[in-house]
PAPA-274208 format. One record per atom (N, C-alpha, C): residue number from 1; residue in three letters; atom name; x, y, z. Coordinates in steps of 0.1 Angstrom, whole numbers, plus 5000, padded with zeros to 4 digits. Layout:
residues N
R|tilo|miba|tike|x|y|z
R|NUM|ALA|CA|X|Y|Z
...
***
This chain:
residues 146
R|tilo|miba|tike|x|y|z
R|1|MET|N|4973|5112|4716
R|1|MET|CA|4966|5102|4723
R|1|MET|C|4950|5104|4722
R|2|ALA|N|4946|5110|4711
R|2|ALA|CA|4932|5112|4709
R|2|ALA|C|4925|5099|4705
R|3|ASN|N|4912|5099|4706
R|3|ASN|CA|4904|5087|4702
R|3|ASN|C|4908|5074|4709
R|4|GLN|N|4911|5076|4722
R|4|GLN|CA|4915|5064|4730
R|4|GLN|C|4902|5057|4735
R|5|MET|N|4903|5044|4736
R|5|MET|CA|4892|5036|4742
R|5|MET|C|4898|5023|4748
R|6|LEU|N|4891|5018|4757
R|6|LEU|CA|4896|5005|4763
R|6|LEU|C|4893|4994|4753
R|7|VAL|N|4904|4987|4749
R|7|VAL|CA|4902|4976|4740
R|7|VAL|C|4901|4962|4747
R|8|ASP|N|4909|4961|4757
R|8|ASP|CA|4909|4948|4765
R|8|ASP|C|4916|4951|4778
R|9|GLU|N|4913|4943|4788
R|9|GLU|CA|4920|4943|4801
R|9|GLU|C|4923|4929|4805
R|10|THR|N|4934|4928|4813
R|10|THR|CA|4938|4914|4817
R|10|THR|C|4945|4916|4830
R|11|PHE|N|4948|4904|4836
R|11|PHE|CA|4956|4904|4849
R|11|PHE|C|4968|4895|4847
R|12|THR|N|4978|4897|4854
R|12|THR|CA|4990|4889|4853
R|12|THR|C|4988|4876|4860
R|13|ASP|N|4996|4866|4856
R|13|ASP|CA|4996|4853|4863
R|13|ASP|C|5007|4855|4875
R|14|SER|N|5009|4844|4882
R|14|SER|CA|5018|4845|4893
R|14|SER|C|5032|4848|4890
R|15|SER|N|5036|4847|4877
R|15|SER|CA|5049|4850|4872
R|15|SER|C|5050|4864|4866
R|16|GLY|N|5039|4871|4866
R|16|GLY|CA|5039|4885|4860
R|16|GLY|C|5036|4885|4845
R|17|ARG|N|5033|4873|4839
R|17|ARG|CA|5030|4873|4825
R|17|ARG|C|5015|4876|4822
R|18|PHE|N|5012|4882|4810
R|18|PHE|CA|4998|4885|4807
R|18|PHE|C|4996|4883|4792
R|19|GLU|N|4984|4882|4788
R|19|GLU|CA|4981|4881|4774
R|19|GLU|C|4968|4889|4771
R|20|PHE|N|4968|4894|4758
R|20|PHE|CA|4956|4901|4753
R|20|PHE|C|4950|4892|4742
R|21|HIS|N|4937|4892|4740
R|21|HIS|CA|4931|4883|4730
R|21|HIS|C|4923|4891|4720
R|22|ARG|N|4919|4903|4722
R|22|ARG|CA|4910|4910|4713
R|22|ARG|C|4916|4922|4707
R|23|LEU|N|4929|4922|4703
R|23|LEU|CA|4936|4933|4698
R|23|LEU|C|4934|4935|4683
R|24|ARG|N|4930|4947|4679
R|24|ARG|CA|4928|4951|4665
R|24|ARG|C|4934|4965|4664
R|25|GLY|N|4942|4967|4654
R|25|GLY|CA|4949|4979|4653
R|25|GLY|C|4964|4978|4652
R|26|GLU|N|4971|4989|4653
R|26|GLU|CA|4985|4988|4651
R|26|GLU|C|4993|4992|4664
R|27|THR|N|4989|5002|4671
R|27|THR|CA|4997|5007|4682
R|27|THR|C|4988|5007|4694
R|28|PHE|N|4993|5003|4706
R|28|PHE|CA|4985|5003|4718
R|28|PHE|C|4993|5009|4730
R|29|HIS|N|4986|5015|4739
R|29|HIS|CA|4991|5020|4751
R|29|HIS|C|4987|5010|4762
R|30|ILE|N|4997|5003|4767
R|30|ILE|CA|4995|4993|4778
R|30|ILE|C|4997|5001|4791
R|31|VAL|N|4986|5001|4799
R|31|VAL|CA|4987|5008|4812
R|31|VAL|C|4987|4998|4823
R|32|VAL|N|4997|4998|4831
R|32|VAL|CA|4998|4989|4843
R|32|VAL|C|4995|4997|4855
R|33|GLN|N|4985|4991|4862
R|33|GLN|CA|4980|4998|4875
R|33|GLN|C|4982|4988|4886
R|34|VAL|N|4989|4992|4897
R|34|VAL|CA|4991|4985|4909
R|34|VAL|C|4986|4993|4920
R|35|ARG|N|4978|4988|4929
R|35|ARG|CA|4973|4996|4940
R|35|ARG|C|4985|5001|4948
R|36|GLY|N|4985|5014|4951
R|36|GLY|CA|4996|5020|4959
R|36|GLY|C|5007|5026|4950
R|37|TYR|N|5005|5026|4937
R|37|TYR|CA|5015|5031|4928
R|37|TYR|C|5009|5039|4916
R|38|GLU|N|5017|5048|4911
R|38|GLU|CA|5012|5055|4899
R|38|GLU|C|5011|5046|4887
R|39|PRO|N|5001|5048|4879
R|39|PRO|CA|5000|5039|4867
R|39|PRO|C|5012|5042|4858
R|40|VAL|N|5016|5031|4850
R|40|VAL|CA|5028|5032|4841
R|40|VAL|C|5023|5028|4827
R|41|THR|N|5026|5036|4817
R|41|THR|CA|5021|5034|4804
R|41|THR|C|5033|5030|4795
R|42|GLU|N|5031|5019|4786
R|42|GLU|CA|5041|5015|4777
R|42|GLU|C|5034|5015|4763
R|43|ILE|N|5040|5021|4753
R|43|ILE|CA|5035|5021|4740
R|43|ILE|C|5040|5009|4732
R|44|VAL|N|5032|5001|4726
R|44|VAL|CA|5036|4989|4720
R|44|VAL|C|5030|4988|4706
R|45|SER|N|5038|4985|4696
R|45|SER|CA|5033|4983|4682
R|45|SER|C|5030|4969|4680
R|46|LEU|N|5018|4966|4674
R|46|LEU|CA|5014|4952|4672
R|46|LEU|C|5023|4946|4661
R|47|GLU|N|5028|4953|4652
R|47|GLU|CA|5037|4948|4641
R|47|GLU|C|5050|4942|4648
R|48|ILE|N|5056|4949|4657
R|48|ILE|CA|5068|4944|4664
R|48|ILE|C|5064|4931|4672
R|49|VAL|N|5053|4931|4678
R|49|VAL|CA|5049|4919|4686
R|49|VAL|C|5047|4907|4677
R|50|LEU|N|5041|4909|4665
R|50|LEU|CA|5039|4897|4656
R|50|LEU|C|5052|4893|4650
R|51|ALA|N|5061|4902|4646
R|51|ALA|CA|5073|4898|4640
R|51|ALA|C|5083|4891|4649
R|52|ALA|N|5084|4895|4661
R|52|ALA|CA|5093|4889|4671
R|52|ALA|C|5086|4891|4685
R|53|ARG|N|5087|4882|4693
R|53|ARG|CA|5081|4883|4706
R|53|ARG|C|5085|4895|4713
R|54|LEU|N|5076|4902|4719
R|54|LEU|CA|5079|4914|4727
R|54|LEU|C|5087|4910|4739
R|55|PRO|N|5098|4918|4741
R|55|PRO|CA|5106|4915|4753
R|55|PRO|C|5098|4918|4766
R|56|PRO|N|5101|4912|4777
R|56|PRO|CA|5094|4915|4789
R|56|PRO|C|5094|4930|4792
R|57|LEU|N|5083|4935|4796
R|57|LEU|CA|5082|4949|4800
R|57|LEU|C|5088|4951|4814
R|58|THR|N|5097|4960|4815
R|58|THR|CA|5102|4963|4828
R|58|THR|C|5096|4976|4833
R|59|LEU|N|5088|4975|4842
R|59|LEU|CA|5080|4987|4847
R|59|LEU|C|5084|4990|4862
R|60|THR|N|5088|5002|4865
R|60|THR|CA|5091|5006|4878
R|60|THR|C|5081|5016|4883
R|61|PRO|N|5071|5012|4890
R|61|PRO|CA|5061|5022|4894
R|61|PRO|C|5066|5031|4905
R|62|THR|N|5060|5043|4906
R|62|THR|CA|5064|5052|4916
R|62|THR|C|5052|5053|4926
R|63|PRO|N|5055|5052|4939
R|63|PRO|CA|5044|5053|4949
R|63|PRO|C|5036|5066|4947
R|64|SER|N|5023|5064|4949
R|64|SER|CA|5014|5076|4948
R|64|SER|C|5011|5080|4962
R|65|PRO|N|5013|5093|4966
R|65|PRO|CA|5011|5098|4979
R|65|PRO|C|4996|5097|4983
R|66|ASP|N|4987|5097|4973
R|66|ASP|CA|4973|5097|4976
R|66|ASP|C|4967|5083|4978
R|67|ASP|N|4974|5073|4975
R|67|ASP|CA|4969|5059|4976
R|67|ASP|C|4975|5053|4989
R|68|SER|N|4967|5045|4996
R|68|SER|CA|4972|5039|5008
R|68|SER|C|4965|5026|5010
R|69|TYR|N|4970|5018|5020
R|69|TYR|CA|4965|5005|5023
R|69|TYR|C|4964|5004|5038
R|70|PRO|N|4955|4995|5043
R|70|PRO|CA|4954|4994|5058
R|70|PRO|C|4965|4985|5063
R|71|VAL|N|4970|4989|5075
R|71|VAL|CA|4980|4981|5082
R|71|VAL|C|4975|4980|5097
R|72|GLN|N|4975|4967|5102
R|72|GLN|CA|4971|4965|5116
R|72|GLN|C|4983|4964|5125
R|73|LEU|N|4982|4971|5136
R|73|LEU|CA|4993|4972|5146
R|73|LEU|C|4988|4969|5159
R|74|VAL|N|4996|4963|5168
R|74|VAL|CA|4992|4962|5182
R|74|VAL|C|5003|4968|5190
R|75|LEU|N|4999|4977|5200
R|75|LEU|CA|5009|4984|5208
R|75|LEU|C|5007|4979|5223
R|76|ARG|N|5018|4977|5229
R|76|ARG|CA|5017|4972|5243
R|76|ARG|C|5024|4983|5252
R|77|SER|N|5018|4987|5263
R|77|SER|CA|5023|4997|5271
R|77|SER|C|5018|4996|5285
R|78|SER|N|5024|5004|5294
R|78|SER|CA|5018|5005|5307
R|78|SER|C|5007|5016|5306
R|79|ASP|N|4996|5014|5313
R|79|ASP|CA|4984|5023|5312
R|79|ASP|C|4987|5035|5320
R|80|ARG|N|4984|5047|5315
R|80|ARG|CA|4985|5059|5323
R|80|ARG|C|4977|5070|5316
R|81|PRO|N|4973|5080|5324
R|81|PRO|CA|4965|5091|5318
R|81|PRO|C|4973|5098|5306
R|82|GLY|N|4967|5101|5296
R|82|GLY|CA|4973|5108|5284
R|82|GLY|C|4979|5099|5274
R|83|LEU|N|4979|5086|5276
R|83|LEU|CA|4986|5076|5267
R|83|LEU|C|4979|5077|5253
R|84|LEU|N|4966|5076|5253
R|84|LEU|CA|4959|5077|5240
R|84|LEU|C|4961|5090|5233
R|85|LYS|N|4961|5101|5240
R|85|LYS|CA|4963|5114|5235
R|85|LYS|C|4977|5115|5228
R|86|GLU|N|4987|5110|5235
R|86|GLU|CA|5001|5110|5229
R|86|GLU|C|5002|5101|5217
R|87|LEU|N|4995|5090|5218
R|87|LEU|CA|4995|5080|5206
R|87|LEU|C|4989|5087|5194
R|88|THR|N|4977|5093|5195
R|88|THR|CA|4971|5099|5183
R|88|THR|C|4979|5111|5179
R|89|ALA|N|4986|5118|5188
R|89|ALA|CA|4994|5129|5183
R|89|ALA|C|5007|5124|5176
R|90|ALA|N|5011|5112|5179
R|90|ALA|CA|5023|5107|5172
R|90|ALA|C|5020|5102|5158
R|91|ILE|N|5007|5100|5156
R|91|ILE|CA|5003|5095|5142
R|91|ILE|C|5001|5108|5134
R|92|THR|N|5009|5110|5124
R|92|THR|CA|5009|5122|5116
R|92|THR|C|4996|5126|5109
R|93|ASP|N|4995|5138|5105
R|93|ASP|CA|4983|5144|5098
R|93|ASP|C|4980|5136|5086
R|94|ARG|N|4989|5131|5079
R|94|ARG|CA|4986|5124|5066
R|94|ARG|C|4983|5109|5068
R|95|THR|N|4980|5105|5080
R|95|THR|CA|4977|5091|5083
R|95|THR|C|4962|5091|5088
R|96|ASN|N|4954|5082|5081
R|96|ASN|CA|4940|5080|5086
R|96|ASN|C|4940|5069|5096
R|97|ILE|N|4933|5071|5107
R|97|ILE|CA|4931|5060|5117
R|97|ILE|C|4918|5054|5113
R|98|ARG|N|4918|5042|5108
R|98|ARG|CA|4906|5035|5105
R|98|ARG|C|4899|5029|5117
R|99|ASN|N|4907|5024|5126
R|99|ASN|CA|4901|5018|5138
R|99|ASN|C|4911|5018|5150
R|100|ILE|N|4906|5020|5162
R|100|ILE|CA|4915|5019|5173
R|100|ILE|C|4907|5013|5185
R|101|GLU|N|4912|5003|5191
R|101|GLU|CA|4906|4996|5202
R|101|GLU|C|4916|4995|5214
R|102|THR|N|4911|4998|5226
R|102|THR|CA|4920|4997|5237
R|102|THR|C|4915|4986|5247
R|103|ARG|N|4924|4979|5253
R|103|ARG|CA|4921|4970|5264
R|103|ARG|C|4930|4973|5275
R|104|PHE|N|4925|4973|5287
R|104|PHE|CA|4933|4976|5299
R|104|PHE|C|4931|4965|5309
R|105|ALA|N|4942|4960|5314
R|105|ALA|CA|4942|4949|5324
R|105|ALA|C|4944|4955|5338
R|106|GLU|N|4939|4947|5348
R|106|GLU|CA|4940|4952|5362
R|106|GLU|C|4954|4954|5366
R|107|ASN|N|4964|4948|5360
R|107|ASN|CA|4978|4949|5364
R|107|ASN|C|4984|4962|5358
R|108|GLY|N|4976|4970|5352
R|108|GLY|CA|4982|4983|5347
R|108|GLY|C|4987|4982|5332
R|109|GLU|N|4985|4971|5326
R|109|GLU|CA|4989|4969|5312
R|109|GLU|C|4979|4974|5302
R|110|ALA|N|4983|4980|5291
R|110|ALA|CA|4974|4985|5281
R|110|ALA|C|4978|4978|5268
R|111|THR|N|4968|4973|5260
R|111|THR|CA|4970|4968|5247
R|111|THR|C|4961|4976|5238
R|112|ILE|N|4967|4982|5227
R|112|ILE|CA|4959|4990|5218
R|112|ILE|C|4961|4984|5204
R|113|ASP|N|4949|4981|5198
R|113|ASP|CA|4949|4976|5184
R|113|ASP|C|4946|4988|5175
R|114|LEU|N|4954|4989|5165
R|114|LEU|CA|4952|5001|5155
R|114|LEU|C|4951|4995|5141
R|115|THR|N|4943|5002|5133
R|115|THR|CA|4943|5000|5119
R|115|THR|C|4945|5013|5112
R|116|LEU|N|4957|5015|5106
R|116|LEU|CA|4961|5028|5100
R|116|LEU|C|4962|5027|5085
R|117|ASP|N|4959|5037|5077
R|117|ASP|CA|4961|5038|5063
R|117|ASP|C|4975|5042|5061
R|118|ILE|N|4983|5034|5054
R|118|ILE|CA|4998|5036|5052
R|118|ILE|C|5000|5038|5037
R|119|THR|N|5009|5047|5034
R|119|THR|CA|5012|5049|5019
R|119|THR|C|5024|5040|5015
R|120|ASP|N|5034|5038|5023
R|120|ASP|CA|5045|5029|5019
R|120|ASP|C|5053|5025|5032
R|121|LYS|N|5063|5017|5030
R|121|LYS|CA|5071|5011|5041
R|121|LYS|C|5077|5022|5049
R|122|LYS|N|5083|5032|5043
R|122|LYS|CA|5089|5043|5050
R|122|LYS|C|5079|5050|5059
R|123|HIS|N|5067|5052|5054
R|123|HIS|CA|5057|5059|5062
R|123|HIS|C|5054|5050|5075
R|124|LEU|N|5053|5037|5073
R|124|LEU|CA|5050|5028|5084
R|124|LEU|C|5061|5028|5094
R|125|GLU|N|5074|5028|5089
R|125|GLU|CA|5085|5028|5098
R|125|GLU|C|5086|5041|5107
R|126|LYS|N|5083|5052|5100
R|126|LYS|CA|5083|5065|5107
R|126|LYS|C|5072|5065|5119
R|127|LEU|N|5060|5060|5116
R|127|LEU|CA|5050|5059|5126
R|127|LEU|C|5053|5050|5138
R|128|VAL|N|5059|5038|5134
R|128|VAL|CA|5063|5029|5145
R|128|VAL|C|5073|5035|5154
R|129|THR|N|5083|5041|5148
R|129|THR|CA|5094|5048|5155
R|129|THR|C|5088|5058|5165
R|130|ALA|N|5079|5066|5160
R|130|ALA|CA|5073|5077|5168
R|130|ALA|C|5065|5071|5179
R|131|MET|N|5058|5060|5177
R|131|MET|CA|5050|5053|5188
R|131|MET|C|5059|5047|5198
R|132|ARG|N|5070|5042|5194
R|132|ARG|CA|5079|5035|5204
R|132|ARG|C|5086|5046|5213
R|133|LYS|N|5086|5058|5209
R|133|LYS|CA|5092|5069|5217
R|133|LYS|C|5083|5074|5228
R|134|ILE|N|5070|5070|5228
R|134|ILE|CA|5060|5074|5238
R|134|ILE|C|5064|5067|5251
R|135|HIS|N|5064|5075|5262
R|135|HIS|CA|5067|5070|5275
R|135|HIS|C|5058|5058|5279
R|136|GLY|N|5064|5047|5283
R|136|GLY|CA|5057|5035|5287
R|136|GLY|C|5054|5025|5276
R|137|VAL|N|5056|5028|5264
R|137|VAL|CA|5054|5019|5253
R|137|VAL|C|5065|5009|5252
R|138|ARG|N|5062|4996|5253
R|138|ARG|CA|5072|4985|5253
R|138|ARG|C|5073|4979|5239
R|139|ASP|N|5062|4979|5232
R|139|ASP|CA|5063|4972|5219
R|139|ASP|C|5052|4977|5209
R|140|VAL|N|5056|4978|5197
R|140|VAL|CA|5047|4980|5186
R|140|VAL|C|5049|4970|5175
R|141|GLU|N|5039|4962|5172
R|141|GLU|CA|5041|4951|5163
R|141|GLU|C|5030|4951|5152
R|142|ARG|N|5035|4948|5140
R|142|ARG|CA|5025|4947|5129
R|142|ARG|C|5019|4933|5129
R|143|ILE|N|5006|4933|5126
R|143|ILE|CA|4998|4920|5127
R|143|ILE|C|4996|4916|5112
R|144|TYR|N|5000|4903|5109
R|144|TYR|CA|4998|4898|5096
R|144|TYR|C|4987|4887|5098
R|145|LYS|N|4977|4887|5090
R|145|LYS|CA|4966|4877|5091
R|145|LYS|C|4970|4866|5081
R|146|VAL|N|4969|4854|5086
R|146|VAL|CA|4972|4842|5078
R|146|VAL|C|4960|4835|5073
***
């Protein structure tokens, strides 16, 4: 794989299809990169593509432990001393806390908004389960912006 250079780059359409327009040469390494996943490389011969249409590439990326994405959560609990300490302890070492905001009502209710860097769905589920085990926590919900 010596003498490599970027020839062209493109993005998929809503159906996952893509096209290249400036290809010159015979063999290409197509690299698919998706945020949160390891890059996947497919070697393609231009002769095969011209002779018969290239079959759809089936790529199965593997999650990268170093890549993450922000997830917003809201936690509802009764307010008590040590709640925030227990909450941050429940968030594992490999989780970055981007933002945390607390609101306390006079009736003793606490609402905590969190933005955490998550690596995958399993990581998120583990954190939510740990937070729900904290004494007084009634609900942990993911916030989806529309």
